[in-house]
PQR file of N, CA, C, O and H, with PARSE charges and radii, in Angstrom:
ATOM      1  N   MET A   1      -4.099  -1.546 -43.965 -0.4000 1.5000
ATOM      2  CA  MET A   1      -2.656  -1.455 -43.842 -0.0000 2.0000
ATOM      3  C   MET A   1      -2.058  -0.520 -44.888  0.5500 1.7000
ATOM      4  O   MET A   1      -0.995   0.057 -44.660 -0.5500 1.4000
ATOM      5  N   ALA A   2      -2.714  -0.365 -46.015 -0.4000 1.5000
ATOM      6  CA  ALA A   2      -2.185   0.494 -47.069 -0.0000 2.0000
ATOM      7  C   ALA A   2      -2.193   1.958 -46.656  0.5500 1.7000
ATOM      8  O   ALA A   2      -1.378   2.737 -47.150 -0.5500 1.4000
ATOM      9  H   ALA A   2      -3.577  -0.835 -46.201  0.4000 1.0000
ATOM     10  N   MET A   3      -3.092   2.346 -45.765 -0.4000 1.5000
ATOM     11  CA  MET A   3      -3.199   3.749 -45.357 -0.0000 2.0000
ATOM     12  C   MET A   3      -2.079   4.177 -44.411  0.5500 1.7000
ATOM     13  O   MET A   3      -1.822   5.374 -44.281 -0.5500 1.4000
ATOM     14  H   MET A   3      -3.754   1.713 -45.364  0.4000 1.0000
ATOM     15  N   ILE A   4      -1.416   3.253 -43.758 -0.4000 1.5000
ATOM     16  CA  ILE A   4      -0.383   3.603 -42.787 -0.0000 2.0000
ATOM     17  C   ILE A   4       0.724   4.421 -43.432  0.5500 1.7000
ATOM     18  O   ILE A   4       1.246   5.339 -42.801 -0.5500 1.4000
ATOM     19  H   ILE A   4      -1.624   2.280 -43.864  0.4000 1.0000
ATOM     20  N   GLY A   5       1.089   4.125 -44.638 -0.4000 1.5000
ATOM     21  CA  GLY A   5       2.132   4.867 -45.324 -0.0000 2.0000
ATOM     22  C   GLY A   5       1.730   6.283 -45.678  0.5500 1.7000
ATOM     23  O   GLY A   5       2.593   7.116 -45.952 -0.5500 1.4000
ATOM     24  H   GLY A   5       0.665   3.378 -45.151  0.4000 1.0000
ATOM     25  N   HIS A   6       0.439   6.576 -45.680 -0.4000 1.5000
ATOM     26  CA  HIS A   6      -0.046   7.892 -46.079 -0.0000 2.0000
ATOM     27  C   HIS A   6      -0.369   8.805 -44.904  0.5500 1.7000
ATOM     28  O   HIS A   6      -0.689   9.976 -45.110 -0.5500 1.4000
ATOM     29  H   HIS A   6      -0.263   5.899 -45.458  0.4000 1.0000
ATOM     30  N   VAL A   7      -0.293   8.301 -43.684 -0.4000 1.5000
ATOM     31  CA  VAL A   7      -0.605   9.105 -42.504 -0.0000 2.0000
ATOM     32  C   VAL A   7       0.673   9.784 -42.028  0.5500 1.7000
ATOM     33  O   VAL A   7       1.674   9.125 -41.747 -0.5500 1.4000
ATOM     34  H   VAL A   7      -0.032   7.351 -43.516  0.4000 1.0000
ATOM     35  N   ALA A   8       0.624  11.120 -41.939 -0.4000 1.5000
ATOM     36  CA  ALA A   8       1.803  11.875 -41.519 -0.0000 2.0000
ATOM     37  C   ALA A   8       2.084  11.637 -40.037  0.5500 1.7000
ATOM     38  O   ALA A   8       1.157  11.534 -39.234 -0.5500 1.4000
ATOM     39  H   ALA A   8      -0.189  11.656 -42.167  0.4000 1.0000
ATOM     40  N   ASN A   9       3.347  11.552 -39.683 -0.4000 1.5000
ATOM     41  CA  ASN A   9       3.812  11.399 -38.295 -0.0000 2.0000
ATOM     42  C   ASN A   9       3.319  10.126 -37.620  0.5500 1.7000
ATOM     43  O   ASN A   9       3.214  10.094 -36.394 -0.5500 1.4000
ATOM     44  H   ASN A   9       4.100  11.635 -40.335  0.4000 1.0000
ATOM     45  N   PHE A  10       3.016   9.087 -38.370 -0.4000 1.5000
ATOM     46  CA  PHE A  10       2.588   7.820 -37.781 -0.0000 2.0000
ATOM     47  C   PHE A  10       3.824   7.052 -37.344  0.5500 1.7000
ATOM     48  O   PHE A  10       4.676   6.719 -38.168 -0.5500 1.4000
ATOM     49  H   PHE A  10       3.101   9.113 -39.366  0.4000 1.0000
ATOM     50  N   LYS A  11       3.925   6.768 -36.047 -0.4000 1.5000
ATOM     51  CA  LYS A  11       5.109   6.110 -35.484 -0.0000 2.0000
ATOM     52  C   LYS A  11       4.933   4.615 -35.282  0.5500 1.7000
ATOM     53  O   LYS A  11       5.900   3.928 -34.956 -0.5500 1.4000
ATOM     54  H   LYS A  11       3.232   7.038 -35.378  0.4000 1.0000
ATOM     55  N   GLY A  12       3.740   4.098 -35.463 -0.4000 1.5000
ATOM     56  CA  GLY A  12       3.510   2.674 -35.285 -0.0000 2.0000
ATOM     57  C   GLY A  12       2.439   2.406 -34.248  0.5500 1.7000
ATOM     58  O   GLY A  12       1.872   3.326 -33.659 -0.5500 1.4000
ATOM     59  H   GLY A  12       2.954   4.657 -35.727  0.4000 1.0000
ATOM     60  N   ILE A  13       2.175   1.125 -34.038 -0.4000 1.5000
ATOM     61  CA  ILE A  13       1.162   0.693 -33.087 -0.0000 2.0000
ATOM     62  C   ILE A  13       1.863   0.094 -31.875  0.5500 1.7000
ATOM     63  O   ILE A  13       2.832  -0.653 -32.012 -0.5500 1.4000
ATOM     64  H   ILE A  13       2.635   0.378 -34.517  0.4000 1.0000
ATOM     65  N   GLU A  14       1.370   0.425 -30.704 -0.4000 1.5000
ATOM     66  CA  GLU A  14       1.991  -0.021 -29.453 -0.0000 2.0000
ATOM     67  C   GLU A  14       0.941  -0.715 -28.583  0.5500 1.7000
ATOM     68  O   GLU A  14      -0.243  -0.384 -28.632 -0.5500 1.4000
ATOM     69  H   GLU A  14       0.583   1.032 -30.593  0.4000 1.0000
ATOM     70  N   LEU A  15       1.395  -1.673 -27.798 -0.4000 1.5000
ATOM     71  CA  LEU A  15       0.557  -2.361 -26.813 -0.0000 2.0000
ATOM     72  C   LEU A  15       1.086  -2.043 -25.419  0.5500 1.7000
ATOM     73  O   LEU A  15       2.297  -1.980 -25.208 -0.5500 1.4000
ATOM     74  H   LEU A  15       2.357  -1.942 -27.759  0.4000 1.0000
ATOM     75  N   ALA A  16       0.178  -1.843 -24.474 -0.4000 1.5000
ATOM     76  CA  ALA A  16       0.584  -1.612 -23.087 -0.0000 2.0000
ATOM     77  C   ALA A  16      -0.441  -2.242 -22.161  0.5500 1.7000
ATOM     78  O   ALA A  16      -1.639  -2.227 -22.444 -0.5500 1.4000
ATOM     79  H   ALA A  16      -0.806  -1.894 -24.645  0.4000 1.0000
ATOM     80  N   VAL A  17       0.033  -2.794 -21.059 -0.4000 1.5000
ATOM     81  CA  VAL A  17      -0.852  -3.332 -20.024 -0.0000 2.0000
ATOM     82  C   VAL A  17      -0.607  -2.512 -18.770  0.5500 1.7000
ATOM     83  O   VAL A  17       0.516  -2.429 -18.272 -0.5500 1.4000
ATOM     84  H   VAL A  17       1.006  -2.806 -20.829  0.4000 1.0000
ATOM     85  N   ILE A  18      -1.674  -1.911 -18.271 -0.4000 1.5000
ATOM     86  CA  ILE A  18      -1.576  -1.081 -17.074 -0.0000 2.0000
ATOM     87  C   ILE A  18      -2.368  -1.759 -15.969  0.5500 1.7000
ATOM     88  O   ILE A  18      -3.562  -2.020 -16.112 -0.5500 1.4000
ATOM     89  H   ILE A  18      -2.586  -1.978 -18.676  0.4000 1.0000
ATOM     90  N   ALA A  19      -1.688  -2.040 -14.866 -0.4000 1.5000
ATOM     91  CA  ALA A  19      -2.337  -2.694 -13.722 -0.0000 2.0000
ATOM     92  C   ALA A  19      -2.565  -1.669 -12.623  0.5500 1.7000
ATOM     93  O   ALA A  19      -1.816  -0.700 -12.498 -0.5500 1.4000
ATOM     94  H   ALA A  19      -0.718  -1.828 -14.749  0.4000 1.0000
ATOM     95  N   GLY A  20      -3.588  -1.888 -11.841 -0.4000 1.5000
ATOM     96  CA  GLY A  20      -3.883  -1.005 -10.720 -0.0000 2.0000
ATOM     97  C   GLY A  20      -2.885  -1.204  -9.602  0.5500 1.7000
ATOM     98  O   GLY A  20      -2.077  -2.133  -9.625 -0.5500 1.4000
ATOM     99  H   GLY A  20      -4.196  -2.675 -11.942  0.4000 1.0000
ATOM    100  N   ASN A  21      -2.953  -0.313  -8.617 -0.4000 1.5000
ATOM    101  CA  ASN A  21      -2.047  -0.466  -7.480 -0.0000 2.0000
ATOM    102  C   ASN A  21      -2.561  -1.572  -6.566  0.5500 1.7000
ATOM    103  O   ASN A  21      -3.766  -1.813  -6.487 -0.5500 1.4000
ATOM    104  H   ASN A  21      -3.610   0.441  -8.599  0.4000 1.0000
ATOM    105  N   ASN A  22      -1.659  -2.229  -5.890 -0.4000 1.5000
ATOM    106  CA  ASN A  22      -2.009  -3.364  -5.029 -0.0000 2.0000
ATOM    107  C   ASN A  22      -1.950  -2.978  -3.556  0.5500 1.7000
ATOM    108  O   ASN A  22      -1.447  -3.746  -2.735 -0.5500 1.4000
ATOM    109  H   ASN A  22      -0.681  -2.033  -5.954  0.4000 1.0000
ATOM    110  N   GLN A  23      -2.453  -1.810  -3.218 -0.4000 1.5000
ATOM    111  CA  GLN A  23      -2.416  -1.339  -1.840 -0.0000 2.0000
ATOM    112  C   GLN A  23      -3.803  -1.459  -1.210  0.5500 1.7000
ATOM    113  O   GLN A  23      -4.322  -0.492  -0.652 -0.5500 1.4000
ATOM    114  H   GLN A  23      -2.861  -1.186  -3.885  0.4000 1.0000
ATOM    115  N   ASP A  24      -4.388  -2.627  -1.298 -0.4000 1.5000
ATOM    116  CA  ASP A  24      -5.718  -2.858  -0.757 -0.0000 2.0000
ATOM    117  C   ASP A  24      -5.635  -3.416   0.656  0.5500 1.7000
ATOM    118  O   ASP A  24      -4.630  -4.008   1.051 -0.5500 1.4000
ATOM    119  H   ASP A  24      -3.967  -3.413  -1.751  0.4000 1.0000
ATOM    120  N   SER A  25      -6.700  -3.218   1.399 -0.4000 1.5000
ATOM    121  CA  SER A  25      -6.798  -3.813   2.729 -0.0000 2.0000
ATOM    122  C   SER A  25      -7.135  -5.294   2.577  0.5500 1.7000
ATOM    123  O   SER A  25      -7.371  -5.774   1.468 -0.5500 1.4000
ATOM    124  H   SER A  25      -7.516  -2.738   1.078  0.4000 1.0000
ATOM    125  N   ILE A  26      -7.154  -5.996   3.673 -0.4000 1.5000
ATOM    126  CA  ILE A  26      -7.475  -7.430   3.639 -0.0000 2.0000
ATOM    127  C   ILE A  26      -8.887  -7.637   3.112  0.5500 1.7000
ATOM    128  O   ILE A  26      -9.127  -8.546   2.317 -0.5500 1.4000
ATOM    129  H   ILE A  26      -6.962  -5.607   4.573  0.4000 1.0000
ATOM    130  N   LEU A  27      -9.826  -6.794   3.551 -0.4000 1.5000
ATOM    131  CA  LEU A  27     -11.206  -6.895   3.080 -0.0000 2.0000
ATOM    132  C   LEU A  27     -11.291  -6.616   1.577  0.5500 1.7000
ATOM    133  O   LEU A  27     -12.033  -7.285   0.858 -0.5500 1.4000
ATOM    134  H   LEU A  27      -9.630  -6.055   4.196  0.4000 1.0000
ATOM    135  N   GLY A  28     -10.533  -5.634   1.112 -0.4000 1.5000
ATOM    136  CA  GLY A  28     -10.517  -5.321  -0.317 -0.0000 2.0000
ATOM    137  C   GLY A  28      -9.964  -6.462  -1.151  0.5500 1.7000
ATOM    138  O   GLY A  28     -10.477  -6.758  -2.230 -0.5500 1.4000
ATOM    139  H   GLY A  28      -9.930  -5.090   1.696  0.4000 1.0000
ATOM    140  N   LYS A  29      -8.915  -7.100  -0.649 -0.4000 1.5000
ATOM    141  CA  LYS A  29      -8.332  -8.246  -1.361 -0.0000 2.0000
ATOM    142  C   LYS A  29      -9.305  -9.412  -1.421  0.5500 1.7000
ATOM    143  O   LYS A  29      -9.409 -10.092  -2.442 -0.5500 1.4000
ATOM    144  H   LYS A  29      -8.498  -6.859   0.227  0.4000 1.0000
ATOM    145  N   MET A  30     -10.020  -9.641  -0.318 -0.4000 1.5000
ATOM    146  CA  MET A  30     -11.005 -10.731  -0.311 -0.0000 2.0000
ATOM    147  C   MET A  30     -12.145 -10.431  -1.282  0.5500 1.7000
ATOM    148  O   MET A  30     -12.601 -11.319  -2.002 -0.5500 1.4000
ATOM    149  H   MET A  30      -9.935  -9.089   0.511  0.4000 1.0000
ATOM    150  N   THR A  31     -12.602  -9.185  -1.300 -0.4000 1.5000
ATOM    151  CA  THR A  31     -13.688  -8.796  -2.200 -0.0000 2.0000
ATOM    152  C   THR A  31     -13.275  -8.979  -3.653  0.5500 1.7000
ATOM    153  O   THR A  31     -14.040  -9.510  -4.458 -0.5500 1.4000
ATOM    154  H   THR A  31     -12.232  -8.463  -0.714  0.4000 1.0000
ATOM    155  N   LYS A  32     -12.061  -8.537  -3.990 -0.4000 1.5000
ATOM    156  CA  LYS A  32     -11.568  -8.706  -5.363 -0.0000 2.0000
ATOM    157  C   LYS A  32     -11.415 -10.179  -5.710  0.5500 1.7000
ATOM    158  O   LYS A  32     -11.711 -10.585  -6.834 -0.5500 1.4000
ATOM    159  H   LYS A  32     -11.440  -8.106  -3.336  0.4000 1.0000
ATOM    160  N   GLY A  33     -10.958 -10.981  -4.757 -0.4000 1.5000
ATOM    161  CA  GLY A  33     -10.808 -12.418  -4.989 -0.0000 2.0000
ATOM    162  C   GLY A  33     -12.136 -13.080  -5.284  0.5500 1.7000
ATOM    163  O   GLY A  33     -12.234 -13.914  -6.185 -0.5500 1.4000
ATOM    164  H   GLY A  33     -10.718 -10.651  -3.844  0.4000 1.0000
ATOM    165  N   ILE A  34     -13.157 -12.713  -4.532 -0.4000 1.5000
ATOM    166  CA  ILE A  34     -14.492 -13.278  -4.768 -0.0000 2.0000
ATOM    167  C   ILE A  34     -15.031 -12.816  -6.118  0.5500 1.7000
ATOM    168  O   ILE A  34     -15.599 -13.612  -6.865 -0.5500 1.4000
ATOM    169  H   ILE A  34     -13.078 -12.036  -3.801  0.4000 1.0000
ATOM    170  N   ALA A  35     -14.857 -11.532  -6.434 -0.4000 1.5000
ATOM    171  CA  ALA A  35     -15.335 -11.008  -7.716 -0.0000 2.0000
ATOM    172  C   ALA A  35     -14.618 -11.680  -8.885  0.5500 1.7000
ATOM    173  O   ALA A  35     -15.242 -11.996  -9.898 -0.5500 1.4000
ATOM    174  H   ALA A  35     -14.396 -10.885  -5.827  0.4000 1.0000
ATOM    175  N   ASN A  36     -13.317 -11.899  -8.748 -0.4000 1.5000
ATOM    176  CA  ASN A  36     -12.563 -12.576  -9.811 -0.0000 2.0000
ATOM    177  C   ASN A  36     -13.017 -14.022  -9.974  0.5500 1.7000
ATOM    178  O   ASN A  36     -13.088 -14.528 -11.094 -0.5500 1.4000
ATOM    179  H   ASN A  36     -12.809 -11.643  -7.925  0.4000 1.0000
ATOM    180  N   ALA A  37     -13.324 -14.688  -8.865 -0.4000 1.5000
ATOM    181  CA  ALA A  37     -13.787 -16.080  -8.937 -0.0000 2.0000
ATOM    182  C   ALA A  37     -15.144 -16.163  -9.619  0.5500 1.7000
ATOM    183  O   ALA A  37     -15.382 -17.067 -10.420 -0.5500 1.4000
ATOM    184  H   ALA A  37     -13.266 -14.277  -7.955  0.4000 1.0000
ATOM    185  N   ILE A  38     -16.030 -15.232  -9.310 -0.4000 1.5000
ATOM    186  CA  ILE A  38     -17.360 -15.233  -9.925 -0.0000 2.0000
ATOM    187  C   ILE A  38     -17.281 -14.870 -11.406  0.5500 1.7000
ATOM    188  O   ILE A  38     -17.924 -15.503 -12.244 -0.5500 1.4000
ATOM    189  H   ILE A  38     -15.836 -14.498  -8.659  0.4000 1.0000
ATOM    190  N   ALA A  39     -16.488 -13.848 -11.721 -0.4000 1.5000
ATOM    191  CA  ALA A  39     -16.402 -13.362 -13.100 -0.0000 2.0000
ATOM    192  C   ALA A  39     -15.543 -14.265 -13.976  0.5500 1.7000
ATOM    193  O   ALA A  39     -15.672 -14.240 -15.200 -0.5500 1.4000
ATOM    194  H   ALA A  39     -15.966 -13.334 -11.040  0.4000 1.0000
ATOM    195  N   GLY A  40     -14.685 -15.049 -13.377 -0.4000 1.5000
ATOM    196  CA  GLY A  40     -13.854 -15.966 -14.148 -0.0000 2.0000
ATOM    197  C   GLY A  40     -12.583 -15.353 -14.689  0.5500 1.7000
ATOM    198  O   GLY A  40     -12.025 -15.860 -15.662 -0.5500 1.4000
ATOM    199  H   GLY A  40     -14.580 -15.069 -12.383  0.4000 1.0000
ATOM    200  N   GLY A  41     -12.115 -14.290 -14.096 -0.4000 1.5000
ATOM    201  CA  GLY A  41     -10.873 -13.701 -14.570 -0.0000 2.0000
ATOM    202  C   GLY A  41     -10.442 -12.546 -13.698  0.5500 1.7000
ATOM    203  O   GLY A  41     -11.152 -12.142 -12.777 -0.5500 1.4000
ATOM    204  H   GLY A  41     -12.568 -13.878 -13.305  0.4000 1.0000
ATOM    205  N   ASP A  42      -9.278 -12.024 -13.997 -0.4000 1.5000
ATOM    206  CA  ASP A  42      -8.731 -10.897 -13.252 -0.0000 2.0000
ATOM    207  C   ASP A  42      -8.997  -9.622 -14.035  0.5500 1.7000
ATOM    208  O   ASP A  42      -8.539  -9.479 -15.169 -0.5500 1.4000
ATOM    209  H   ASP A  42      -8.701 -12.353 -14.745  0.4000 1.0000
ATOM    210  N   PHE A  43      -9.726  -8.708 -13.445 -0.4000 1.5000
ATOM    211  CA  PHE A  43     -10.068  -7.463 -14.123 -0.0000 2.0000
ATOM    212  C   PHE A  43      -9.351  -6.265 -13.515  0.5500 1.7000
ATOM    213  O   PHE A  43      -9.856  -5.144 -13.581 -0.5500 1.4000
ATOM    214  H   PHE A  43     -10.098  -8.823 -12.524  0.4000 1.0000
ATOM    215  N   SER A  44      -8.190  -6.485 -12.930 -0.4000 1.5000
ATOM    216  CA  SER A  44      -7.472  -5.392 -12.285 -0.0000 2.0000
ATOM    217  C   SER A  44      -6.478  -4.707 -13.215  0.5500 1.7000
ATOM    218  O   SER A  44      -5.711  -3.850 -12.776 -0.5500 1.4000
ATOM    219  H   SER A  44      -7.780  -7.396 -12.877  0.4000 1.0000
ATOM    220  N   SER A  45      -6.484  -5.071 -14.483 -0.4000 1.5000
ATOM    221  CA  SER A  45      -5.589  -4.419 -15.430 -0.0000 2.0000
ATOM    222  C   SER A  45      -6.332  -4.141 -16.728  0.5500 1.7000
ATOM    223  O   SER A  45      -7.393  -4.708 -16.991 -0.5500 1.4000
ATOM    224  H   SER A  45      -7.108  -5.767 -14.840  0.4000 1.0000
ATOM    225  N   ILE A  46      -5.757  -3.265 -17.524 -0.4000 1.5000
ATOM    226  CA  ILE A  46      -6.354  -2.890 -18.802 -0.0000 2.0000
ATOM    227  C   ILE A  46      -5.275  -2.959 -19.878  0.5500 1.7000
ATOM    228  O   ILE A  46      -4.128  -2.583 -19.638 -0.5500 1.4000
ATOM    229  H   ILE A  46      -4.896  -2.805 -17.310  0.4000 1.0000
ATOM    230  N   THR A  47      -5.638  -3.433 -21.046 -0.4000 1.5000
ATOM    231  CA  THR A  47      -4.725  -3.484 -22.180 -0.0000 2.0000
ATOM    232  C   THR A  47      -5.085  -2.360 -23.131  0.5500 1.7000
ATOM    233  O   THR A  47      -6.241  -2.206 -23.525 -0.5500 1.4000
ATOM    234  H   THR A  47      -6.570  -3.738 -21.242  0.4000 1.0000
ATOM    235  N   ILE A  48      -4.087  -1.581 -23.493 -0.4000 1.5000
ATOM    236  CA  ILE A  48      -4.292  -0.454 -24.391 -0.0000 2.0000
ATOM    237  C   ILE A  48      -3.571  -0.750 -25.695  0.5500 1.7000
ATOM    238  O   ILE A  48      -2.390  -1.096 -25.697 -0.5500 1.4000
ATOM    239  H   ILE A  48      -3.148  -1.706 -23.173  0.4000 1.0000
ATOM    240  N   ILE A  49      -4.284  -0.613 -26.799 -0.4000 1.5000
ATOM    241  CA  ILE A  49      -3.720  -0.791 -28.131 -0.0000 2.0000
ATOM    242  C   ILE A  49      -4.003   0.490 -28.895  0.5500 1.7000
ATOM    243  O   ILE A  49      -5.152   0.921 -28.989 -0.5500 1.4000
ATOM    244  H   ILE A  49      -5.243  -0.332 -26.797  0.4000 1.0000
ATOM    245  N   GLY A  50      -2.963   1.095 -29.438 -0.4000 1.5000
ATOM    246  CA  GLY A  50      -3.192   2.334 -30.162 -0.0000 2.0000
ATOM    247  C   GLY A  50      -1.920   2.894 -30.751  0.5500 1.7000
ATOM    248  O   GLY A  50      -0.886   2.227 -30.776 -0.5500 1.4000
ATOM    249  H   GLY A  50      -2.030   0.744 -29.362  0.4000 1.0000
ATOM    250  N   PRO A  51      -1.999   4.134 -31.229 -0.5600 1.5000
ATOM    251  CA  PRO A  51      -0.820   4.790 -31.800  0.2800 2.0000
ATOM    252  C   PRO A  51       0.301   4.879 -30.763  0.5500 1.7000
ATOM    253  O   PRO A  51       0.053   5.162 -29.591 -0.5500 1.4000
ATOM    254  N   ALA A  52       1.514   4.638 -31.201 -0.4000 1.5000
ATOM    255  CA  ALA A  52       2.656   4.558 -30.284 -0.0000 2.0000
ATOM    256  C   ALA A  52       2.841   5.833 -29.475  0.5500 1.7000
ATOM    257  O   ALA A  52       3.162   5.765 -28.289 -0.5500 1.4000
ATOM    258  H   ALA A  52       1.715   4.408 -32.153  0.4000 1.0000
ATOM    259  N   THR A  53       2.647   6.993 -30.090 -0.4000 1.5000
ATOM    260  CA  THR A  53       2.878   8.242 -29.366 -0.0000 2.0000
ATOM    261  C   THR A  53       1.913   8.399 -28.198  0.5500 1.7000
ATOM    262  O   THR A  53       2.317   8.842 -27.122 -0.5500 1.4000
ATOM    263  H   THR A  53       2.386   7.048 -31.054  0.4000 1.0000
ATOM    264  N   ILE A  54       0.661   8.050 -28.388 -0.4000 1.5000
ATOM    265  CA  ILE A  54      -0.339   8.193 -27.327 -0.0000 2.0000
ATOM    266  C   ILE A  54      -0.142   7.131 -26.252  0.5500 1.7000
ATOM    267  O   ILE A  54      -0.231   7.437 -25.063 -0.5500 1.4000
ATOM    268  H   ILE A  54       0.333   7.691 -29.262  0.4000 1.0000
ATOM    269  N   VAL A  55       0.124   5.895 -26.646 -0.4000 1.5000
ATOM    270  CA  VAL A  55       0.294   4.809 -25.672 -0.0000 2.0000
ATOM    271  C   VAL A  55       1.531   5.044 -24.812  0.5500 1.7000
ATOM    272  O   VAL A  55       1.513   4.731 -23.621 -0.5500 1.4000
ATOM    273  H   VAL A  55       0.197   5.646 -27.612  0.4000 1.0000
ATOM    274  N   LYS A  56       2.599   5.584 -25.382 -0.4000 1.5000
ATOM    275  CA  LYS A  56       3.795   5.880 -24.591 -0.0000 2.0000
ATOM    276  C   LYS A  56       3.511   6.948 -23.545  0.5500 1.7000
ATOM    277  O   LYS A  56       4.021   6.871 -22.427 -0.5500 1.4000
ATOM    278  H   LYS A  56       2.613   5.839 -26.349  0.4000 1.0000
ATOM    279  N   GLU A  57       2.694   7.955 -23.901 -0.4000 1.5000
ATOM    280  CA  GLU A  57       2.311   8.974 -22.924 -0.0000 2.0000
ATOM    281  C   GLU A  57       1.517   8.351 -21.780  0.5500 1.7000
ATOM    282  O   GLU A  57       1.721   8.699 -20.617 -0.5500 1.4000
ATOM    283  H   GLU A  57       2.280   8.017 -24.809  0.4000 1.0000
ATOM    284  N   ILE A  58       0.618   7.438 -22.106 -0.4000 1.5000
ATOM    285  CA  ILE A  58      -0.204   6.789 -21.083 -0.0000 2.0000
ATOM    286  C   ILE A  58       0.658   5.902 -20.188  0.5500 1.7000
ATOM    287  O   ILE A  58       0.411   5.826 -18.985 -0.5500 1.4000
ATOM    288  H   ILE A  58       0.452   7.155 -23.050  0.4000 1.0000
ATOM    289  N   LYS A  59       1.675   5.224 -20.756 -0.4000 1.5000
ATOM    290  CA  LYS A  59       2.558   4.379 -19.940 -0.0000 2.0000
ATOM    291  C   LYS A  59       3.355   5.227 -18.953  0.5500 1.7000
ATOM    292  O   LYS A  59       3.589   4.806 -17.820 -0.5500 1.4000
ATOM    293  H   LYS A  59       1.876   5.286 -21.734  0.4000 1.0000
ATOM    294  N   ARG A  60       3.777   6.428 -19.382 -0.4000 1.5000
ATOM    295  CA  ARG A  60       4.525   7.304 -18.487 -0.0000 2.0000
ATOM    296  C   ARG A  60       3.647   7.818 -17.344  0.5500 1.7000
ATOM    297  O   ARG A  60       4.086   7.901 -16.197 -0.5500 1.4000
ATOM    298  H   ARG A  60       3.587   6.769 -20.302  0.4000 1.0000
ATOM    299  N   ASN A  61       2.400   8.160 -17.677 -0.4000 1.5000
ATOM    300  CA  ASN A  61       1.479   8.709 -16.682 -0.0000 2.0000
ATOM    301  C   ASN A  61       0.103   8.082 -16.884  0.5500 1.7000
ATOM    302  O   ASN A  61      -0.690   8.593 -17.675 -0.5500 1.4000
ATOM    303  H   ASN A  61       2.043   8.092 -18.608  0.4000 1.0000
ATOM    304  N   PRO A  62      -0.202   6.980 -16.184 -0.5600 1.5000
ATOM    305  CA  PRO A  62      -1.474   6.282 -16.389  0.2800 2.0000
ATOM    306  C   PRO A  62      -2.712   7.132 -16.125  0.5500 1.7000
ATOM    307  O   PRO A  62      -3.777   6.833 -16.664 -0.5500 1.4000
ATOM    308  N   LYS A  63      -2.604   8.180 -15.313 -0.4000 1.5000
ATOM    309  CA  LYS A  63      -3.764   9.040 -15.072 -0.0000 2.0000
ATOM    310  C   LYS A  63      -4.113   9.867 -16.308  0.5500 1.7000
ATOM    311  O   LYS A  63      -5.204  10.432 -16.386 -0.5500 1.4000
ATOM    312  H   LYS A  63      -1.739   8.423 -14.875  0.4000 1.0000
ATOM    313  N   LYS A  64      -3.207   9.941 -17.261 -0.4000 1.5000
ATOM    314  CA  LYS A  64      -3.459  10.714 -18.478 -0.0000 2.0000
ATOM    315  C   LYS A  64      -4.566  10.085 -19.323  0.5500 1.7000
ATOM    316  O   LYS A  64      -5.188  10.776 -20.130 -0.5500 1.4000
ATOM    317  H   LYS A  64      -2.321   9.482 -17.197  0.4000 1.0000
ATOM    318  N   ILE A  65      -4.819   8.803 -19.153 -0.4000 1.5000
ATOM    319  CA  ILE A  65      -5.884   8.153 -19.920 -0.0000 2.0000
ATOM    320  C   ILE A  65      -7.239   8.792 -19.600  0.5500 1.7000
ATOM    321  O   ILE A  65      -8.121   8.840 -20.458 -0.5500 1.4000
ATOM    322  H   ILE A  65      -4.314   8.241 -18.498  0.4000 1.0000
ATOM    323  N   GLU A  66      -7.404   9.279 -18.376 -0.4000 1.5000
ATOM    324  CA  GLU A  66      -8.644   9.966 -18.016 -0.0000 2.0000
ATOM    325  C   GLU A  66      -8.813  11.222 -18.853  0.5500 1.7000
ATOM    326  O   GLU A  66      -9.917  11.522 -19.306 -0.5500 1.4000
ATOM    327  H   GLU A  66      -6.687   9.240 -17.679  0.4000 1.0000
ATOM    328  N   LEU A  67      -7.735  11.956 -19.060 -0.4000 1.5000
ATOM    329  CA  LEU A  67      -7.806  13.174 -19.866 -0.0000 2.0000
ATOM    330  C   LEU A  67      -8.123  12.854 -21.315  0.5500 1.7000
ATOM    331  O   LEU A  67      -8.902  13.562 -21.954 -0.5500 1.4000
ATOM    332  H   LEU A  67      -6.838  11.712 -18.692  0.4000 1.0000
ATOM    333  N   LEU A  68      -7.529  11.799 -21.833 -0.4000 1.5000
ATOM    334  CA  LEU A  68      -7.765  11.437 -23.226 -0.0000 2.0000
ATOM    335  C   LEU A  68      -9.179  10.917 -23.436  0.5500 1.7000
ATOM    336  O   LEU A  68      -9.744  11.113 -24.511 -0.5500 1.4000
ATOM    337  H   LEU A  68      -6.897  11.224 -21.314  0.4000 1.0000
ATOM    338  N   LEU A  69      -9.764  10.263 -22.446 -0.4000 1.5000
ATOM    339  CA  LEU A  69     -11.122   9.745 -22.577 -0.0000 2.0000
ATOM    340  C   LEU A  69     -12.172  10.834 -22.426  0.5500 1.7000
ATOM    341  O   LEU A  69     -13.284  10.687 -22.932 -0.5500 1.4000
ATOM    342  H   LEU A  69      -9.304  10.104 -21.573  0.4000 1.0000
ATOM    343  N   ASN A  70     -11.846  11.919 -21.744 -0.4000 1.5000
ATOM    344  CA  ASN A  70     -12.811  12.995 -21.518 -0.0000 2.0000
ATOM    345  C   ASN A  70     -12.845  14.023 -22.635  0.5500 1.7000
ATOM    346  O   ASN A  70     -13.543  15.029 -22.507 -0.5500 1.4000
ATOM    347  H   ASN A  70     -10.942  12.039 -21.332  0.4000 1.0000
ATOM    348  N   ARG A  71     -12.127  13.811 -23.712 -0.4000 1.5000
ATOM    349  CA  ARG A  71     -12.134  14.768 -24.828 -0.0000 2.0000
ATOM    350  C   ARG A  71     -13.465  14.834 -25.479  0.5500 1.7000
ATOM    351  O   ARG A  71     -13.648  15.587 -26.435 -0.5500 1.4000
ATOM    352  H   ARG A  71     -11.561  12.993 -23.815  0.4000 1.0000
TER
END
């Protein structure tokens, strides 16, 4: 925590939850339901924790996370 004051242009830490689109067919919904029951949870969303500037960009355009991961 002591280093935060020494990092230039640090705007803070942000949390974001990005969920997938819910435009699945009936078969897709059933498959996801079975997978969620077996796995014990819902895996259709992702939680992002990171620098506020980067997380805000990802919230505006969720496809941008692909670009940031491919660096």
